C-alpha positions as a LaTeX table, in Angstrom:
\begin{tabular}{lrrr}
\hline
Residue & $x$ (\AA) & $y$ (\AA) & $z$ (\AA) \\
\hline
Unk1 & 138.51 & 101.38 & 41.75 \\
Unk2 & 137.52 & 102.20 & 38.29 \\
Unk3 & 141.08 & 102.33 & 37.22 \\
Unk4 & 141.28 & 98.64 & 37.43 \\
Unk5 & 139.24 & 98.21 & 34.26 \\
Unk6 & 141.74 & 100.14 & 32.14 \\
Unk7 & 144.96 & 98.13 & 33.58 \\
Unk8 & 144.56 & 94.64 & 32.13 \\
Unk9 & 145.82 & 95.59 & 28.37 \\
Unk10 & 148.38 & 98.27 & 29.34 \\
Unk11 & 149.46 & 95.37 & 31.99 \\
Unk12 & 149.86 & 92.83 & 29.29 \\
Unk13 & 151.87 & 95.15 & 26.96 \\
Unk14 & 154.08 & 96.23 & 29.86 \\
Unk15 & 155.05 & 92.52 & 30.09 \\
Unk16 & 156.69 & 92.73 & 26.33 \\
Unk17 & 160.01 & 93.79 & 27.43 \\
Unk18 & 160.04 & 90.78 & 30.14 \\
Unk19 & 158.92 & 88.07 & 28.05 \\
Unk20 & 161.06 & 88.77 & 24.87 \\
Unk21 & 164.06 & 87.17 & 26.81 \\
Unk22 & 161.96 & 83.81 & 26.68 \\
Unk23 & 163.77 & 81.47 & 24.23 \\
Unk24 & 160.49 & 80.11 & 22.81 \\
Unk25 & 158.88 & 83.39 & 22.03 \\
Unk26 & 160.13 & 85.73 & 18.75 \\
Unk27 & 159.71 & 89.34 & 19.45 \\
Unk28 & 162.07 & 90.18 & 17.20 \\
Unk29 & 159.68 & 92.75 & 15.54 \\
Unk30 & 160.11 & 95.06 & 18.87 \\
Unk31 & 163.77 & 95.74 & 17.54 \\
Unk32 & 162.75 & 97.18 & 13.94 \\
Unk33 & 163.98 & 100.72 & 14.10 \\
Unk34 & 160.83 & 101.77 & 12.13 \\
Unk35 & 158.10 & 100.26 & 14.08 \\
Unk36 & 158.68 & 103.27 & 16.83 \\
Unk37 & 158.05 & 105.81 & 14.30 \\
Unk38 & 155.17 & 104.02 & 12.67 \\
Unk39 & 153.30 & 103.28 & 16.02 \\
Unk40 & 153.94 & 106.84 & 17.51 \\
Unk41 & 153.03 & 108.72 & 14.25 \\
Unk42 & 149.63 & 106.66 & 14.42 \\
Unk43 & 149.26 & 107.67 & 17.98 \\
Unk44 & 149.62 & 111.27 & 17.23 \\
Unk45 & 147.37 & 111.29 & 14.33 \\
Unk46 & 144.51 & 109.51 & 16.27 \\
Unk47 & 145.03 & 112.07 & 18.91 \\
Unk48 & 144.09 & 114.74 & 16.70 \\
Unk49 & 140.91 & 112.90 & 15.86 \\
Unk50 & 140.11 & 112.07 & 19.68 \\
Unk51 & 141.22 & 115.65 & 20.93 \\
Unk52 & 143.31 & 114.03 & 23.22 \\
Unk53 & 146.28 & 116.44 & 23.87 \\
Unk54 & 147.99 & 114.40 & 26.57 \\
Unk55 & 148.54 & 111.31 & 24.10 \\
Unk56 & 149.28 & 113.79 & 21.34 \\
Unk57 & 151.73 & 115.67 & 23.42 \\
Unk58 & 153.44 & 112.46 & 24.91 \\
Unk59 & 153.78 & 111.09 & 21.17 \\
Unk60 & 155.03 & 114.20 & 19.95 \\
Unk61 & 157.77 & 114.15 & 22.45 \\
Unk62 & 158.81 & 110.27 & 22.21 \\
Unk63 & 159.00 & 110.76 & 18.57 \\
Unk64 & 160.69 & 113.80 & 19.01 \\
Unk65 & 163.54 & 112.21 & 21.11 \\
Unk66 & 163.61 & 109.05 & 19.23 \\
Unk67 & 164.01 & 110.76 & 15.57 \\
Unk68 & 166.67 & 112.90 & 17.40 \\
Unk69 & 168.72 & 109.68 & 18.59 \\
Unk70 & 168.25 & 108.24 & 14.86 \\
Unk71 & 169.66 & 111.62 & 13.06 \\
Unk72 & 172.61 & 111.41 & 15.46 \\
Unk73 & 171.65 & 114.93 & 16.78 \\
Unk74 & 172.40 & 114.05 & 20.33 \\
Unk75 & 175.71 & 113.20 & 20.77 \\
Unk76 & 176.69 & 110.28 & 23.10 \\
Unk77 & 173.02 & 109.67 & 23.60 \\
Unk78 & 173.62 & 105.93 & 24.88 \\
Unk79 & 175.41 & 107.37 & 28.02 \\
Unk80 & 173.10 & 109.98 & 28.75 \\
Unk81 & 169.67 & 107.64 & 27.81 \\
Unk82 & 168.79 & 107.22 & 31.72 \\
Unk83 & 168.88 & 110.98 & 32.22 \\
Unk84 & 166.63 & 111.36 & 28.88 \\
Unk85 & 164.34 & 108.69 & 29.96 \\
Unk86 & 164.20 & 110.23 & 33.72 \\
Unk87 & 163.01 & 113.60 & 31.83 \\
Unk88 & 160.66 & 111.81 & 29.55 \\
Unk89 & 158.71 & 110.30 & 32.48 \\
Unk90 & 158.57 & 113.58 & 34.55 \\
Unk91 & 156.96 & 115.25 & 31.62 \\
Unk92 & 154.50 & 112.17 & 31.07 \\
Unk93 & 153.55 & 112.66 & 34.74 \\
Unk94 & 152.91 & 116.76 & 34.11 \\
Unk95 & 150.74 & 115.70 & 31.13 \\
Unk96 & 148.62 & 113.67 & 33.40 \\
Unk97 & 147.89 & 116.54 & 35.28 \\
Unk98 & 146.60 & 118.54 & 32.40 \\
Unk99 & 142.79 & 117.89 & 30.75 \\
Unk100 & 142.50 & 116.70 & 27.20 \\
Unk101 & 142.07 & 119.85 & 24.76 \\
Unk102 & 143.17 & 120.77 & 21.45 \\
Unk103 & 146.98 & 120.21 & 20.89 \\
Unk104 & 146.75 & 123.61 & 18.75 \\
Unk105 & 145.41 & 125.65 & 21.35 \\
Unk106 & 147.03 & 128.08 & 23.61 \\
Unk107 & 148.07 & 125.38 & 26.61 \\
Unk108 & 149.08 & 123.25 & 23.89 \\
Unk109 & 151.50 & 125.88 & 22.40 \\
Unk110 & 152.67 & 126.47 & 25.70 \\
Unk111 & 153.61 & 122.86 & 26.30 \\
Unk112 & 155.30 & 122.51 & 23.09 \\
Unk113 & 157.55 & 125.85 & 23.98 \\
Unk114 & 158.48 & 124.20 & 27.19 \\
Unk115 & 159.38 & 120.87 & 25.63 \\
Unk116 & 161.57 & 122.87 & 22.88 \\
Unk117 & 163.17 & 124.89 & 25.48 \\
Unk118 & 164.08 & 121.50 & 27.31 \\
Unk119 & 165.46 & 120.13 & 24.60 \\
Unk120 & 167.67 & 123.44 & 23.85 \\
Unk121 & 168.65 & 123.45 & 27.26 \\
Unk122 & 169.89 & 119.97 & 27.46 \\
Unk123 & 171.73 & 120.22 & 24.14 \\
Unk124 & 173.59 & 123.50 & 25.44 \\
Unk125 & 174.32 & 121.61 & 28.43 \\
Unk126 & 175.72 & 118.36 & 26.57 \\
Unk127 & 177.35 & 120.53 & 24.45 \\
Unk128 & 179.35 & 122.84 & 26.85 \\
Unk129 & 179.83 & 120.52 & 29.68 \\
Unk130 & 180.13 & 117.00 & 28.18 \\
Unk131 & 178.09 & 114.09 & 29.15 \\
Unk132 & 174.98 & 114.78 & 30.95 \\
Unk133 & 175.11 & 111.92 & 33.41 \\
Unk134 & 178.49 & 113.94 & 34.92 \\
Unk135 & 176.67 & 117.07 & 35.49 \\
Unk136 & 173.75 & 115.20 & 37.18 \\
Unk137 & 174.61 & 112.87 & 40.30 \\
Unk138 & 173.85 & 112.73 & 43.92 \\
Unk139 & 176.07 & 114.49 & 46.01 \\
Unk140 & 173.42 & 117.32 & 47.00 \\
Unk141 & 170.57 & 114.94 & 47.50 \\
Unk142 & 169.32 & 113.82 & 50.85 \\
Unk143 & 171.19 & 110.99 & 52.65 \\
Unk144 & 168.53 & 108.41 & 51.99 \\
Unk145 & 168.76 & 108.47 & 48.30 \\
Unk146 & 172.84 & 106.89 & 48.68 \\
Unk147 & 170.86 & 103.85 & 48.87 \\
Unk148 & 170.51 & 103.88 & 45.13 \\
Unk149 & 173.93 & 104.40 & 44.61 \\
Unk150 & 174.72 & 100.74 & 43.29 \\
Unk151 & 172.98 & 101.75 & 40.34 \\
Unk152 & 174.59 & 102.96 & 37.49 \\
Unk153 & 172.03 & 106.03 & 37.08 \\
Unk154 & 170.39 & 106.66 & 40.70 \\
Unk155 & 169.22 & 110.15 & 39.82 \\
Unk156 & 166.96 & 109.22 & 36.64 \\
Unk157 & 165.77 & 106.23 & 38.64 \\
Unk158 & 164.51 & 108.37 & 41.33 \\
Unk159 & 162.87 & 110.84 & 38.80 \\
Unk160 & 161.18 & 107.74 & 37.17 \\
Unk161 & 159.99 & 106.62 & 40.59 \\
Unk162 & 158.79 & 109.97 & 41.47 \\
Unk163 & 157.14 & 110.64 & 38.30 \\
Unk164 & 155.18 & 107.09 & 38.57 \\
Unk165 & 153.91 & 107.88 & 41.91 \\
Unk166 & 152.49 & 111.11 & 40.77 \\
Unk167 & 150.77 & 109.44 & 37.62 \\
Unk168 & 149.39 & 106.73 & 39.84 \\
Unk169 & 147.87 & 109.34 & 42.27 \\
Unk170 & 146.47 & 111.10 & 39.33 \\
Unk171 & 145.05 & 107.92 & 37.82 \\
Unk172 & 143.45 & 107.21 & 41.28 \\
Unk173 & 141.70 & 110.57 & 41.27 \\
Unk174 & 140.96 & 110.89 & 37.96 \\
Unk175 & 140.60 & 107.08 & 36.28 \\
Unk176 & 140.53 & 107.10 & 32.57 \\
Unk177 & 142.16 & 105.41 & 29.76 \\
Unk178 & 144.64 & 107.97 & 29.05 \\
Unk179 & 145.65 & 108.33 & 32.49 \\
Unk180 & 146.34 & 104.67 & 32.66 \\
Unk181 & 148.23 & 104.67 & 29.38 \\
Unk182 & 150.54 & 107.69 & 30.81 \\
Unk183 & 151.24 & 105.67 & 33.90 \\
Unk184 & 151.93 & 102.65 & 31.73 \\
Unk185 & 154.50 & 104.65 & 29.85 \\
Unk186 & 156.26 & 106.00 & 33.09 \\
Unk187 & 156.46 & 102.64 & 34.57 \\
Unk188 & 158.05 & 101.74 & 30.87 \\
Unk189 & 160.66 & 104.52 & 31.36 \\
Unk190 & 161.33 & 103.57 & 35.18 \\
Unk191 & 161.98 & 99.82 & 33.70 \\
Unk192 & 164.25 & 101.15 & 30.84 \\
Unk193 & 166.49 & 103.23 & 33.13 \\
Unk194 & 166.30 & 99.97 & 35.75 \\
Unk195 & 167.21 & 97.44 & 33.32 \\
Unk196 & 169.05 & 99.21 & 30.67 \\
Unk197 & 166.43 & 98.18 & 28.00 \\
Unk198 & 167.33 & 98.97 & 24.70 \\
Unk199 & 165.80 & 102.19 & 23.09 \\
Unk200 & 163.99 & 100.73 & 19.94 \\
Unk201 & 161.87 & 98.01 & 21.91 \\
Unk202 & 161.32 & 100.52 & 24.69 \\
Unk203 & 159.78 & 103.64 & 22.08 \\
Unk204 & 158.10 & 100.57 & 20.41 \\
Unk205 & 156.18 & 99.52 & 23.48 \\
Unk206 & 155.73 & 102.88 & 24.45 \\
Unk207 & 154.04 & 103.50 & 21.14 \\
Unk208 & 151.78 & 100.92 & 21.60 \\
Unk209 & 150.57 & 102.19 & 25.11 \\
Unk210 & 149.86 & 105.22 & 23.47 \\
Unk211 & 147.75 & 103.50 & 21.02 \\
Unk212 & 145.98 & 101.06 & 23.41 \\
Unk213 & 145.07 & 104.29 & 25.60 \\
Unk214 & 143.35 & 106.04 & 22.35 \\
Unk215 & 141.70 & 102.43 & 21.92 \\
Unk216 & 140.51 & 102.42 & 25.02 \\
Unk217 & 139.03 & 105.75 & 25.33 \\
Unk218 & 137.11 & 105.20 & 21.78 \\
Unk219 & 135.65 & 101.94 & 23.62 \\
Unk220 & 134.44 & 104.04 & 26.74 \\
Unk221 & 132.93 & 106.55 & 24.19 \\
Unk222 & 131.17 & 103.82 & 22.45 \\
Unk223 & 130.20 & 101.17 & 25.06 \\
Unk224 & 129.90 & 103.33 & 28.68 \\
Unk225 & 127.70 & 105.83 & 29.64 \\
Unk226 & 129.57 & 109.14 & 30.73 \\
Unk227 & 127.33 & 110.15 & 33.53 \\
Unk228 & 126.85 & 107.19 & 35.32 \\
Unk229 & 129.92 & 105.25 & 34.34 \\
Unk230 & 127.76 & 102.20 & 33.63 \\
Unk231 & 127.93 & 100.40 & 30.41 \\
Unk232 & 125.35 & 101.72 & 27.80 \\
Unk233 & 122.52 & 101.02 & 25.82 \\
Unk234 & 124.56 & 100.40 & 22.75 \\
Unk235 & 126.64 & 97.65 & 25.04 \\
Unk236 & 123.34 & 96.10 & 26.04 \\
Unk237 & 122.57 & 95.58 & 22.51 \\
Unk238 & 125.69 & 93.71 & 21.54 \\
Unk239 & 125.77 & 91.65 & 24.90 \\
Unk240 & 122.03 & 90.48 & 24.07 \\
Unk241 & 123.29 & 88.64 & 20.67 \\
Unk242 & 124.86 & 86.20 & 23.12 \\
Unk243 & 123.39 & 86.68 & 26.12 \\
Unk244 & 123.74 & 82.86 & 27.56 \\
Unk245 & 121.43 & 79.71 & 28.02 \\
Unk246 & 119.73 & 80.76 & 31.18 \\
Unk247 & 119.23 & 84.51 & 32.22 \\
Unk248 & 116.81 & 86.87 & 33.60 \\
Unk249 & 116.11 & 90.82 & 32.59 \\
Unk250 & 115.25 & 93.44 & 35.30 \\
Unk251 & 114.10 & 96.62 & 33.94 \\
Unk252 & 114.79 & 99.50 & 36.70 \\
Unk253 & 113.28 & 102.75 & 36.31 \\
Unk254 & 113.54 & 105.71 & 38.79 \\
Unk255 & 110.09 & 106.98 & 40.07 \\
Unk256 & 109.02 & 110.81 & 39.43 \\
Unk257 & 112.19 & 111.47 & 37.92 \\
Unk258 & 110.94 & 114.09 & 35.76 \\
Unk259 & 109.36 & 115.79 & 38.88 \\
Unk260 & 112.75 & 115.97 & 40.65 \\
Unk261 & 114.37 & 117.49 & 37.47 \\
Unk262 & 111.55 & 120.15 & 37.17 \\
Unk263 & 111.60 & 120.82 & 40.97 \\
Unk264 & 115.28 & 120.93 & 41.58 \\
Unk265 & 116.99 & 121.32 & 38.33 \\
Unk266 & 119.30 & 118.90 & 36.60 \\
Unk267 & 122.14 & 118.77 & 38.99 \\
Unk268 & 120.17 & 117.05 & 41.34 \\
Unk269 & 118.76 & 114.52 & 38.61 \\
Unk270 & 122.65 & 113.72 & 37.54 \\
Unk271 & 123.10 & 113.32 & 41.21 \\
Unk272 & 120.27 & 110.78 & 41.48 \\
Unk273 & 121.43 & 108.68 & 38.28 \\
Unk274 & 124.68 & 108.49 & 39.78 \\
Unk275 & 123.47 & 107.48 & 43.15 \\
Unk276 & 121.11 & 104.63 & 41.76 \\
Unk277 & 123.71 & 103.44 & 39.22 \\
Unk278 & 126.08 & 103.22 & 42.27 \\
Unk279 & 123.68 & 101.12 & 44.44 \\
Unk280 & 122.46 & 99.15 & 41.59 \\
Unk281 & 125.91 & 97.99 & 40.64 \\
Unk282 & 127.11 & 97.43 & 44.55 \\
Unk283 & 124.09 & 95.40 & 45.74 \\
Unk284 & 122.10 & 93.92 & 42.55 \\
Unk285 & 123.40 & 90.97 & 40.71 \\
Unk286 & 124.58 & 90.66 & 37.08 \\
Unk287 & 125.64 & 93.35 & 34.45 \\
Unk288 & 124.36 & 96.95 & 34.66 \\
Unk289 & 123.62 & 98.96 & 31.65 \\
Unk290 & 121.94 & 102.43 & 31.39 \\
Unk291 & 119.21 & 101.84 & 28.98 \\
Unk292 & 118.16 & 105.39 & 28.55 \\
Unk293 & 117.05 & 108.43 & 30.71 \\
Unk294 & 116.21 & 107.29 & 34.12 \\
Unk295 & 116.08 & 103.22 & 33.06 \\
Unk296 & 118.48 & 100.87 & 33.83 \\
Unk297 & 118.66 & 97.26 & 32.50 \\
Unk298 & 120.09 & 94.31 & 34.59 \\
Unk299 & 121.11 & 91.12 & 32.98 \\
Unk300 & 121.31 & 88.12 & 35.58 \\
Unk301 & 122.49 & 85.20 & 34.56 \\
Unk302 & 121.66 & 81.64 & 36.05 \\
Unk303 & 118.26 & 79.72 & 36.54 \\
Unk304 & 117.69 & 81.09 & 40.10 \\
Unk305 & 115.24 & 83.57 & 39.74 \\
Unk306 & 114.21 & 83.36 & 43.56 \\
Unk307 & 117.77 & 84.44 & 44.59 \\
Unk308 & 117.68 & 87.44 & 41.99 \\
Unk309 & 114.49 & 88.50 & 43.60 \\
Unk310 & 115.61 & 88.63 & 46.99 \\
Unk311 & 118.88 & 90.64 & 45.77 \\
Unk312 & 116.63 & 93.27 & 43.67 \\
Unk313 & 114.16 & 93.67 & 46.77 \\
Unk314 & 117.46 & 94.44 & 48.93 \\
Unk315 & 118.63 & 97.06 & 46.44 \\
Unk316 & 115.29 & 98.82 & 46.22 \\
Unk317 & 115.09 & 99.15 & 49.99 \\
Unk318 & 118.74 & 100.56 & 49.99 \\
Unk319 & 117.92 & 103.16 & 47.47 \\
Unk320 & 114.85 & 103.82 & 49.33 \\
Unk321 & 116.60 & 104.30 & 52.42 \\
Unk322 & 119.58 & 106.58 & 50.91 \\
Unk323 & 120.14 & 109.93 & 52.57 \\
Unk324 & 120.38 & 112.84 & 50.16 \\
Unk325 & 119.66 & 116.55 & 51.38 \\
Unk326 & 119.42 & 119.58 & 50.02 \\
Unk327 & 121.15 & 122.92 & 51.25 \\
Unk328 & 118.42 & 124.76 & 50.09 \\
Unk329 & 114.89 & 124.04 & 49.09 \\
Unk330 & 114.82 & 126.48 & 46.34 \\
Unk331 & 115.85 & 125.74 & 42.88 \\
Unk332 & 118.99 & 127.12 & 41.70 \\
Unk333 & 122.02 & 126.41 & 39.52 \\
Unk334 & 124.14 & 126.56 & 42.31 \\
Unk335 & 122.45 & 123.93 & 44.62 \\
Unk336 & 124.42 & 121.50 & 46.55 \\
Unk337 & 123.69 & 117.99 & 47.33 \\
Unk338 & 125.62 & 115.82 & 49.32 \\
Unk339 & 125.19 & 112.35 & 51.34 \\
Unk340 & 124.85 & 113.16 & 54.91 \\
Unk341 & 122.29 & 112.37 & 57.93 \\
Unk342 & 123.70 & 114.94 & 59.97 \\
Unk343 & 123.01 & 117.86 & 58.02 \\
Unk344 & 119.88 & 119.91 & 58.18 \\
Unk345 & 117.65 & 120.87 & 54.93 \\
Unk346 & 115.17 & 119.11 & 52.99 \\
Unk347 & 115.52 & 115.32 & 52.28 \\
Unk348 & 114.93 & 114.08 & 48.70 \\
Unk349 & 113.33 & 110.37 & 48.44 \\
Unk350 & 114.37 & 108.48 & 45.65 \\
Unk351 & 112.69 & 105.20 & 44.76 \\
Unk352 & 112.82 & 102.80 & 41.85 \\
Unk353 & 110.36 & 100.50 & 40.37 \\
Unk354 & 111.63 & 96.86 & 39.09 \\
Unk355 & 110.20 & 94.57 & 36.35 \\
Unk356 & 111.37 & 91.31 & 36.33 \\
Unk357 & 111.35 & 88.36 & 33.76 \\
Unk358 & 113.07 & 85.18 & 33.34 \\
Unk359 & 113.95 & 83.24 & 29.87 \\
Unk360 & 111.44 & 80.22 & 29.73 \\
Unk361 & 109.86 & 77.83 & 27.34 \\
Unk362 & 107.53 & 80.57 & 26.32 \\
Unk363 & 110.10 & 83.34 & 26.52 \\
Unk364 & 113.14 & 82.33 & 24.39 \\
Unk365 & 114.01 & 85.41 & 22.54 \\
Unk366 & 115.81 & 88.30 & 24.21 \\
Unk367 & 113.65 & 90.68 & 22.82 \\
Unk368 & 110.49 & 88.69 & 24.09 \\
Unk369 & 112.02 & 88.63 & 27.81 \\
Unk370 & 113.03 & 92.52 & 27.78 \\
Unk371 & 109.73 & 93.16 & 26.50 \\
Unk372 & 108.26 & 91.30 & 29.06 \\
Unk373 & 110.19 & 92.76 & 31.94 \\
Unk374 & 109.04 & 96.12 & 30.54 \\
Unk375 & 105.56 & 94.89 & 31.06 \\
Unk376 & 106.26 & 93.99 & 34.55 \\
Unk377 & 108.06 & 97.17 & 35.49 \\
Unk378 & 104.75 & 99.27 & 34.16 \\
Unk379 & 102.80 & 96.77 & 36.20 \\
Unk380 & 104.91 & 97.81 & 39.37 \\
Unk381 & 104.20 & 101.46 & 38.58 \\
Unk382 & 100.57 & 101.25 & 38.20 \\
Unk383 & 100.59 & 99.11 & 41.56 \\
Unk384 & 102.02 & 102.51 & 43.16 \\
Unk385 & 105.91 & 102.62 & 42.55 \\
Unk386 & 108.71 & 101.68 & 44.97 \\
Unk387 & 108.26 & 97.68 & 44.25 \\
Unk388 & 108.99 & 95.05 & 42.08 \\
Unk389 & 106.51 & 93.16 & 39.61 \\
Unk390 & 107.35 & 89.63 & 38.27 \\
Unk391 & 106.35 & 88.42 & 35.02 \\
Unk392 & 105.15 & 85.26 & 35.31 \\
\hline
\end{tabular}
């Protein structure tokens, strides 16, 4: 469910086409004909810096289509707009299937040629056979599609629906701000076909969605640990600027982590880090941060230290009892690890040591509480590991 944390800002932006009809809210800037160019060009330029070929291709596609309409290269585009939006939605879904890489690479060139071929093909059909909506209709589709006959553009609506479902499935499989941004653009195209939304605000909101996805990617790079998915040490440093009135800090360290890496390789080390981060986030209270290496930090709000102790002890026991087996006891770069009690093979036991400190009259500053938690952690390690020590 990690994709949920990427959805709230695009969700607000998707609400713009709806709230613009409220009489007390003025969103006239969305109808500025120059705004889509500014937003889409900005998204395209930023995609080069972030090496996000998916956002770059999406911005280039939308900008090329919008520019063609403004220059009157597409005759009768107002009538054929649903067809164009449906085709754009399908392309956005296909962009979601690829990985981010340089737009000037081999695959980027293939995408650009494919987009150019589509544009030339549609232009040829329009010039020789008339409006596109007359050429793309429902007669040869399955019977269930006749339920969409009440809409003026049923085939583009079906295309947008299929593209949105595909983009949503890809977001579930590979969550991230870019995937969320492309799904949001697909939903926007669907809304544009269904409601007949004017092109200028449609392209403006699409540009905002693409820019938001790039800003979300920059936030993930700056404040989230790529390996474990939890917040990073930098995020912890900013969080401690305003930690709250009452809180505890828990330092958590994986026992004998270096020995695990040396014996079984870094693949197992990465697997252990992800497992421990998942278990802490699932069973422990507060905000979790990866502090560095094999160390994690928990910021636990509130006065009730005893309740925090019980939850941390429960979390420690869950990690110690977590089944992790090896296919082979030999160290190899091709080793496979999995969570299963039915497999035979060597079991790797993973434990953690915990140090806990609470804000008090003697410990007021965040640095002092963190230092006290660190001292309690080393006390737990000296006492035999796989235990929790509390700074009194």
